[in-house]
C-alpha positions in Angstrom: -5.4 4.3 -36.9 -5.8 2.2 -33.7 -2.6 1.7 -31.7 -1.2 -1.8 -31.9 -0.3 -3.5 -28.7 2.5 -6.1 -28.5 1.1 -9.6 -28.1 1.5 -11.2 -24.6 4.5 -13.6 -24.1 3.7 -17.1 -25.4 3.1 -19.7 -22.8 6.3 -21.6 -22.3 6.7 -25.3 -23.1 6.8 -27.8 -20.3 10.5 -27.5 -19.8 10.7 -23.7 -19.6 9.8 -21.5 -16.6 6.8 -19.1 -16.6 7.6 -15.7 -17.9 6.3 -12.4 -16.5 3.2 -11.4 -18.4 2.1 -14.9 -19.4 -1.3 -16.3 -18.3 0.4 -19.0 -16.2 2.5 -16.4 -14.4 -0.5 -14.3 -13.6 -2.3 -17.3 -12.2 0.6 -18.3 -10.1 1.2 -14.9 -8.6 -2.5 -14.4 -7.8 -2.4 -17.9 -6.2 0.6 -16.9 -4.1 -1.2 -13.8 -2.9 -4.0 -16.0 -1.6 -1.6 -18.4 0.0 0.2 -15.6 1.9 -3.1 -14.0 3.0 -4.6 -17.2 4.2 -1.6 -18.5 6.1 -1.0 -15.4 8.2 -4.7 -14.6 8.8 -5.3 -18.1 10.1 -2.1 -18.1 12.2 -2.6 -14.7 14.0 -6.4 -14.2 14.0 -6.5 -15.3 17.6 -4.0 -12.7 18.8 -6.5 -9.9 19.5 -8.9 -12.4 21.1 -6.5 -13.3 23.9 -8.3 -11.1 26.5 -11.6 -12.8 25.6 -10.0 -16.2 26.1 -8.6 -15.1 29.5 -12.1 -13.9 30.5 -14.1 -16.9 29.3 -11.7 -19.6 30.6 -10.4 -17.8 33.7 -6.8 -17.7 32.4 -3.7 -15.5 33.1 -2.3 -13.5 30.2 0.5 -16.0 29.6 -2.0 -18.8 29.7 -4.2 -17.2 27.1 -1.1 -16.5 24.9 -0.7 -20.2 24.4 -3.4 -19.9 21.7 -0.7 -18.1 19.7 2.4 -19.8 21.0 1.1 -23.4 20.5 0.6 -22.6 16.8 3.9 -20.7 16.1 6.0 -23.2 18.0 4.9 -26.3 16.0 5.1 -24.1 12.9 8.7 -23.4 13.6 9.5 -27.2 13.9 7.2 -28.1 10.9 9.1 -25.7 8.6 12.3 -27.8 9.1 10.4 -30.9 8.0 8.0 -29.6 5.4 10.7 -28.8 2.9 12.0 -32.4 3.1 8.5 -33.7 2.6 7.8 -31.4 -0.4 11.0 -32.7 -2.0 9.2 -36.1 -2.2 5.6 -35.2 -2.9 5.8 -31.8 -4.6 5.3 -28.2 -3.6 1.8 -27.5 -4.9 0.1 -30.6 -3.4 1.6 -29.9 0.0 0.6 -26.2 -0.1 -3.0 -27.2 -1.1 -3.3 -29.8 1.7 -1.8 -27.4 4.2 -4.2 -24.5 3.4 -7.4 -26.7 3.5 -6.3 -28.4 6.7 -5.6 -25.1 8.4 -9.0 -23.7 7.3 -10.8 -26.7 8.6 -8.9 -26.7 11.9 -9.7 -23.1 12.4 -13.4 -23.9 12.0 -13.0 -26.6 14.5 -11.4 -24.1 17.0 -14.5 -22.0 16.7 -16.6 -24.9 18.2 -14.0 -26.4 20.5 -15.7 -27.6 23.7 -13.0 -26.4 26.1 -9.6 -24.6 26.5 -7.5 -27.7 26.1 -9.3 -28.8 23.0 -8.8 -25.3 21.6 -5.1 -25.5 22.3 -4.8 -29.0 20.7 -6.5 -27.7 17.5 -4.2 -24.6 17.4 -1.2 -26.8 17.7 -2.4 -28.9 14.7 -3.1 -25.6 12.8 0.5 -24.5 13.3 1.8 -27.8 12.0 -0.5 -27.7 9.0 0.4 -24.1 8.1 4.1 -25.0 8.0 3.5 -26.5 4.6 3.1 -23.0 3.0 6.0 -20.8 4.1 8.4 -23.7 4.1 8.0 -24.4 0.4 6.5 -21.2 -1.2 9.9 -19.9 -2.3 10.9 -23.3 -3.7 7.6 -23.5 -5.7 8.0 -20.1 -7.2 11.7 -20.5 -7.9 11.1 -23.8 -9.8 8.2 -22.5 -11.9 9.1 -18.9 -12.7 12.0 -17.6 -14.7 14.8 -16.0 -12.7 14.1 -12.4 -13.7 10.5 -12.7 -12.4 11.0 -14.5 -9.1 11.4 -11.3 -7.1 8.1 -9.8 -8.2 6.2 -13.2 -7.7 7.6 -13.5 -4.2 6.7 -9.9 -3.6 3.1 -10.7 -4.0 3.3 -13.6 -1.6 5.0 -11.4 1.0 2.5 -8.6 0.4 -0.3 -11.2 0.9 1.3 -12.3 4.1 1.4 -8.8 5.5 -2.2 -8.1 4.5 -3.3 -11.5 5.9 -1.6 -10.8 9.2 -3.4 -7.5 9.4 -6.7 -8.5 7.9 -7.2 -11.7 10.0 -6.6 -9.8 13.3 -8.8 -6.9 12.2 -11.7 -9.1 11.0 -11.5 -11.3 14.1 -11.7 -8.2 16.4 -14.7 -6.6 14.6 -16.7 -9.8 14.4 -15.8 -10.7 18.0 -17.1 -7.3 19.2 -20.4 -8.0 17.4 -21.0 -11.7 17.8 -18.3 -13.2 20.0 -14.9 -14.9 19.4 -16.4 -18.2 18.2 -18.1 -16.5 15.3 -14.9 -14.5 14.6 -12.9 -17.6 14.2 -15.6 -19.3 12.1 -15.5 -16.3 9.7 -11.7 -16.5 9.4 -11.8 -20.2 8.9 -14.4 -20.0 6.1 -12.3 -17.3 4.5 -9.3 -19.6 4.7 -11.1 -22.4 3.0 -12.2 -20.1 0.2 -8.7 -18.9 -0.3 -7.4 -22.5 -0.3 -9.9 -23.4 -3.1 -8.9 -20.3 -5.0 -5.2 -21.4 -4.7 -6.1 -24.9 -5.9 -7.9 -23.5 -9.0 -5.3 -20.9 -9.8 -1.9 -22.4 -9.0 -0.4 -24.0 -12.1 0.6 -27.7 -11.8 4.3 -28.2 -11.1 6.0 -28.5 -14.5 9.6 -28.4 -13.4 9.6 -30.2 -10.1 12.1 -33.0 -9.7 11.6 -35.3 -6.7 14.5 -35.3 -4.2 16.5 -38.4 -3.5 18.8 -37.4 -0.7 18.1 -38.8 2.8 17.9 -37.0 6.1 21.6 -37.5 6.6 22.3 -35.2 3.6 19.9 -32.6 5.1 21.7 -32.8 8.5 25.1 -32.6 6.8 24.1 -29.4 5.0 23.2 -27.7 8.3 26.7 -27.8 9.8 28.3 -25.1 7.5 25.3 -22.8 8.2 25.9 -22.7 11.9 29.7 -22.4 11.4 29.0 -19.0 9.9 29.1 -16.3 12.6 27.0 -14.0 10.5 24.2 -16.5 10.2 24.3 -17.4 13.9 23.8 -13.7 14.7 21.1 -13.2 12.2 19.2 -16.2 13.7 19.6 -14.7 17.1 18.2 -11.4 15.7 15.2 -13.0 14.2 14.5 -14.8 17.6 14.7 -11.5 19.5 12.9 -9.0 17.3 10.0 -11.4 16.5 9.7 -12.0 20.3 9.4 -8.3 20.9 6.9 -7.8 18.2 4.6 -10.6 19.2 4.8 -9.7 22.9 3.8 -6.2 22.2 0.7 -7.2 20.2 -0.1 -10.2 22.4 -0.7 -8.0 25.5 -1.6 -4.5 24.2 -5.2 -5.8 24.1 -5.1 -6.5 27.8 -3.6 -3.0 28.4 -6.1 -1.0 26.3 -9.3 -2.9 27.2 -8.6 -2.2 30.8 -8.2 1.0 32.9 -7.7 3.9 32.2 -8.5 3.4 28.5 -11.5 0.9 28.4 -11.4 0.7 24.6 -13.8 -1.7 22.7 -12.6 -4.9 21.1 -13.1 -3.5 17.6 -11.1 -0.3 18.5 -8.2 -2.4 19.8 -8.4 -4.5 16.6 -8.0 -1.3 14.5 -4.5 -0.9 16.0 -3.5 -3.7 13.6 -3.9 -1.2 10.7 -0.5 0.0 11.8 0.8 -3.0 9.7 0.5 -0.7 6.7 3.4 1.3 8.1 5.3 -1.9 8.4 4.8 -2.7 4.7 6.1 0.7 3.8 9.0 0.4 6.2 10.1 -3.0 4.9 10.4 -1.7 1.4 12.2 1.5 2.4 14.7 -0.1 4.8 15.3 -2.9 2.3 16.1 -0.4 -0.5 18.3 1.7 1.8 20.3 -1.3 2.9 20.8 -2.3 -0.7 22.3 1.1 -1.5 24.2 1.9 1.7 25.0 -1.6 3.0 23.4 -3.9 5.5 26.0 -3.6 8.1 25.6 0.1 8.3 21.8 0.2 8.1 20.7 -2.9 10.1 21.3 -1.3 13.6 19.0 1.6 12.8 15.7 -0.3 12.6 16.7 -2.3 15.7 17.3 1.0 17.6 13.9 2.2 16.3 12.3 -0.8 18.0 13.9 0.2 21.3 12.7 3.8 20.9 9.2 2.6 20.2 9.1 0.3 23.2 10.2 3.2 25.4 7.5 5.5 24.0 4.8 2.8 24.4 5.5 2.7 28.2 4.1 6.3 28.6 0.6 6.7 30.0 -1.2 8.9 27.3 -3.0 6.7 24.8 -1.5 8.6 21.8 2.0 7.8 23.1 1.1 4.1 23.5 -0.2 4.0 19.9 2.7 6.0 18.5 5.2 3.7 20.3 3.6 0.6 18.9 3.6 2.2 15.4 7.4 2.9 15.8 8.0 -0.7 17.0 6.2 -1.9 13.9 8.3 0.2 11.6 11.5 -0.9 13.2 10.5 -4.6 13.2 9.5 -4.8 9.6 12.6 -2.9 8.6 14.9 -5.2 10.6 13.2 -8.3 9.3 13.3 -7.1 5.7 17.1 -6.6 5.9 17.8 -9.7 7.9 15.8 -12.1 5.7 17.6 -10.9 2.5 20.9 -11.1 4.3 20.3 -14.7 5.3 19.7 -15.6 1.7 22.9 -14.0 0.6 25.1 -15.6 3.3 23.4 -19.0 2.8 24.6 -19.0 -0.8 24.2 -22.5 -2.3 22.4 -23.7 0.9 20.0 -20.7 0.7 16.8 -22.9 1.2 18.2 -24.5 4.4 19.5 -21.1 5.7 16.0 -19.6 5.2 14.3 -22.5 6.9 16.5 -22.1 10.0 15.9 -18.4 10.0 12.1 -19.0 10.0 12.6 -21.6 12.7 14.2 -19.1 15.1 11.7 -16.4 13.9 8.7 -18.4 15.0 10.5 -19.9 18.0 10.9 -16.3 19.2 7.2 -15.7 18.7 6.3 -18.9 20.7 8.9 -18.8 23.5 9.4 -15.1 24.1 5.8 -14.2 23.4 4.6 -16.5 26.2 7.3 -15.4 28.5 6.1 -11.8 28.0 2.8 -12.9 29.6 4.7 -13.4 32.9 6.0 -9.8 32.6 2.4 -8.6 32.1 1.0 -10.7 35.1 3.8 -9.5 37.4 4.3 -5.9 36.2 1.4 -4.9 33.9 2.3 -2.9 30.8 5.4 -1.3 32.5 6.6 -4.9 33.0 6.0 -5.7 29.3 7.8 -2.6 28.3 10.8 -3.4 30.5 10.9 -7.0 29.2 10.8 -5.9 25.6 13.3 -3.1 26.2 15.8 -5.7 27.5 15.2 -7.9 24.4 15.7 -4.8 22.2 19.0 -4.0 23.9 20.2 -7.5 23.3 19.2 -7.2 19.7 21.0 -3.9 19.4 24.2 -5.6 20.7 23.8 -8.3 18.2 23.3 -5.8 15.4 26.6 -4.1 16.5 28.4 -7.5 16.4 27.0 -8.0 12.8 28.9 -4.9 11.7 32.1 -6.7 12.5 31.3 -10.0 10.7 33.6 -10.5 7.7 31.8 -10.2 4.3 31.6 -13.2 2.0 34.4 -13.5 -0.5 31.9 -13.6 -3.3 28.5 -12.0 -2.8 25.6 -13.6 -4.7 23.1 -11.5 -6.6 20.8 -9.5 -4.4 17.1 -10.1 -5.0 15.6 -8.7 -1.8 13.7 -10.4 1.0 12.2 -13.8 0.1 10.7 -14.6 3.5 7.2 -13.6 4.7 6.9 -10.4 6.6 
């Protein structure tokens, strides 16, 4: 007699959230996977191409790094505005517009007539991309039932990590074969394809209610966040650790393409496969922090970053690669813990708390990542290692201070990290 299978959950009516296992839930989670992949592949695909920009346009390392920084900086600012805009026009329409705009702008970067045109287009790309991470959590939280939000956001975060790795890797390989313009054209076309997939898959908003509060209410909600010493320290940590991570990956290409290694562009791009270790690290450290406590665990991945920076300063290639792998493990672990911690301390103002965390996160990428170029120009890779080591020491001091922050009187439920990795 054939085994009977339970029927799938019925599709909810318009006033009920999507349940895990329903067709609408499957469509939404797949759409969020595409959204995360597209956003972070478009944002960071230029990172392994910085040495090529420097060569073709006669730039210093810090000058070439503006191709990254002039996207992440406006993204940081745009995140603070995009949430307010989405409260008026809806989450899904803003995400669709952002993804299509970013894909088209990346195609335009591929044919930019000069360096300043390229930078202007990258700036606009960063502004456009702000419409995805700023509202992804709100869109999922509104449309999915509470018990299924964590798994839905997990796919978005997973797509973000894969996109950050895949965009860099594809750009490196194609650039090695056909040049950086073709590399960005391929990434831009892939971004447009994923934007169309998102448009077709993402269910229309069924539970969105337009906001009515003005900017004054938004500004008023910010004051309590910065009055919390725990959130202030977590914002500082996001600024520092992201600055270290981006600096390492911004300038490792310059280091390994030159003497004494002389690696190919594609081989350097393969280093981004190290991201896989980061995905494992984020889950492991996040789970460990949930069992043992964030205050006790958070200093550990920050210390791991410092160890990795020190090892990467060694001359043997295997030590450099191992050091970068260790930095990646520490960074993803620290970010996983900090992003979940921000959500808990933000409590009722969780959305605003997360937006400010992301602001400092991408500000660290923009400001500290560009400043790291000065360290490269003046001191080569040892200068970069010393610079990142100083930032890691500051982050370790901040982690120690976090252990002394008073816990909240009432801790909200813990649902893990809800910010892109």
